C-alpha positions as CSV (number, residue, x, y, z in Angstrom):
1,M,-85.6,216.9,147.4
2,V,-82.0,216.9,147.3
3,R,-79.7,219.5,148.4
4,C,-76.7,220.5,146.4
5,G,-73.7,222.6,147.6
6,R,-71.2,223.1,149.9
7,S,-71.7,220.5,153.1
8,S,-71.4,221.8,156.8
9,P,-68.2,221.9,158.4
10,A,-67.1,219.1,160.9
11,R,-68.1,219.1,164.5
12,S,-65.2,219.3,167.0
13,S,-67.1,217.8,170.1
14,H,-65.4,215.1,172.8
15,S,-68.8,212.9,172.4
16,A,-68.3,212.8,168.3
17,N,-65.5,211.2,168.2
18,H,-64.4,210.2,171.6
19,N,-61.8,207.6,170.4
20,Q,-59.9,210.5,168.3
21,Q,-57.4,212.8,170.7
22,S,-55.5,215.9,168.9
23,T,-52.2,216.9,170.4
24,G,-50.3,220.3,169.6
25,G,-50.7,223.8,170.5
26,S,-52.4,226.0,167.4
27,K,-55.3,224.7,166.0
28,E,-53.8,224.6,162.2
29,G,-50.7,222.5,163.9
30,R,-52.5,219.7,165.7
31,V,-52.0,216.2,165.2
32,L,-55.2,213.9,165.2
33,L,-54.7,210.8,166.6
34,V,-57.1,208.2,165.8
35,D,-57.8,204.5,167.7
36,P,-56.8,201.7,165.5
37,K,-59.0,199.6,167.8
38,P,-62.6,201.3,168.9
39,K,-64.7,199.4,170.9
40,K,-66.9,196.8,169.5
41,G,-70.2,197.0,169.3
42,L,-73.0,193.7,169.8
43,A,-73.1,192.4,166.2
44,S,-69.9,193.3,165.1
45,Q,-68.9,190.8,167.9
46,F,-71.0,188.5,166.7
47,F,-70.2,189.0,162.8
48,D,-66.5,188.2,164.3
49,V,-67.4,185.2,166.2
50,V,-69.4,183.8,162.8
51,E,-66.3,184.7,160.5
52,K,-64.0,182.8,162.8
53,L,-66.2,179.3,162.7
54,I,-66.5,179.8,158.7
55,V,-62.4,180.0,158.2
56,K,-62.2,177.5,161.2
57,H,-64.2,175.0,158.8
58,M,-63.4,175.9,155.5
59,H,-60.1,176.2,155.2
60,G,-57.8,173.6,156.5
61,S,-54.3,174.5,158.2
62,K,-52.5,171.5,156.6
63,Q,-53.1,172.8,153.6
64,T,-50.3,173.5,151.6
65,N,-50.9,176.5,149.2
66,Q,-49.0,176.6,145.7
67,Y,-48.5,180.3,145.8
68,L,-46.9,180.4,149.5
69,S,-44.5,177.8,148.5
70,G,-41.2,177.0,146.2
71,L,-40.2,179.7,143.6
72,F,-43.3,181.6,145.5
73,A,-42.4,181.3,149.4
74,P,-42.4,185.0,151.1
75,V,-38.9,186.1,151.3
76,D,-38.3,187.3,155.1
77,E,-35.3,189.6,154.7
78,E,-34.3,192.5,152.7
79,T,-31.3,192.9,150.6
80,P,-29.5,196.0,150.7
81,P,-27.8,196.7,147.1
82,Q,-24.5,194.7,146.5
83,P,-22.4,196.0,144.2
84,N,-19.7,194.2,142.1
85,L,-20.8,190.7,143.0
86,L,-18.3,188.1,142.5
87,V,-19.9,185.9,139.6
88,K,-18.9,181.8,139.6
89,G,-18.4,181.1,136.0
90,Y,-19.3,183.7,133.3
91,L,-21.8,185.7,131.8
92,P,-22.3,186.0,128.5
93,E,-21.0,188.8,126.3
94,G,-24.2,189.5,125.4
95,L,-26.3,189.9,128.5
96,N,-26.7,193.2,129.1
97,G,-29.3,194.7,131.2
98,E,-31.8,193.8,133.8
99,V,-34.7,191.6,135.8
100,L,-37.2,193.2,137.5
101,M,-39.6,190.9,139.4
102,V,-42.5,192.3,141.6
103,G,-44.7,189.7,143.4
104,P,-46.7,190.0,146.6
105,N,-45.0,188.6,149.3
106,P,-47.2,188.3,152.0
107,K,-45.5,189.0,155.7
108,F,-48.1,187.5,157.6
109,M,-49.8,184.0,157.2
110,P,-53.5,184.4,155.7
111,V,-55.9,183.4,157.9
112,A,-58.9,182.7,155.2
113,G,-57.4,181.3,152.3
114,Y,-54.7,182.7,150.3
115,H,-54.8,184.7,146.8
116,W,-51.6,185.4,144.9
117,F,-52.8,189.3,144.6
118,D,-52.8,189.4,148.5
119,G,-49.5,190.7,150.2
120,D,-47.6,193.9,150.1
121,G,-45.4,193.8,147.5
122,Y,-41.7,192.9,147.0
123,L,-39.1,194.2,144.4
124,H,-36.5,191.8,143.2
125,L,-33.9,193.9,140.9
126,V,-30.8,192.2,139.3
127,L,-28.5,194.0,137.1
128,F,-26.2,192.4,134.7
129,L,-23.8,194.9,133.2
130,T,-22.3,195.1,136.5
131,V,-23.7,192.5,138.7
132,H,-25.9,194.3,141.0
133,L,-28.7,192.8,143.2
134,F,-31.4,194.3,145.7
135,S,-34.7,193.2,146.8
136,L,-36.8,195.8,148.9
137,L,-39.8,195.3,150.9
138,M,-42.9,197.9,150.0
139,K,-44.5,198.4,153.4
140,S,-47.9,199.8,153.0
141,V,-50.6,201.3,155.6
142,A,-51.6,197.9,155.4
143,F,-48.5,196.4,156.4
144,G,-48.4,198.7,159.5
145,L,-51.8,197.7,160.7
146,Q,-50.8,194.2,160.5
147,E,-47.4,194.2,162.4
């Protein structure tokens, strides 16, 4: 028999959430801090070792990845907006608009191979009427955990 309806409220016992801490005075204003690295059990440690062995034997570190080199190489630094850049030569009169490039830009080298979807996101924008340029790294939650 399946029961539908409202679920019971969460318990606030210390044994249920030993990896979490709360701060603040009143119950409504408390901030819940979560330990990002909880203690691992034996099964978790075993699978971590197996994963490391698979990675070590399947992916050679001397291989260069076409998506991490040349035009697709990750950019290390953000470029703040740079208005009115000096143009060497000339821009065609009809060139008016913008170019927006969006790409993955992984900040950290991959552990087990790489797919071009990996990374947190990077924006490059060039405005041609006034010749502006900037690039911006999109910092996701996953990026913060890797940092």
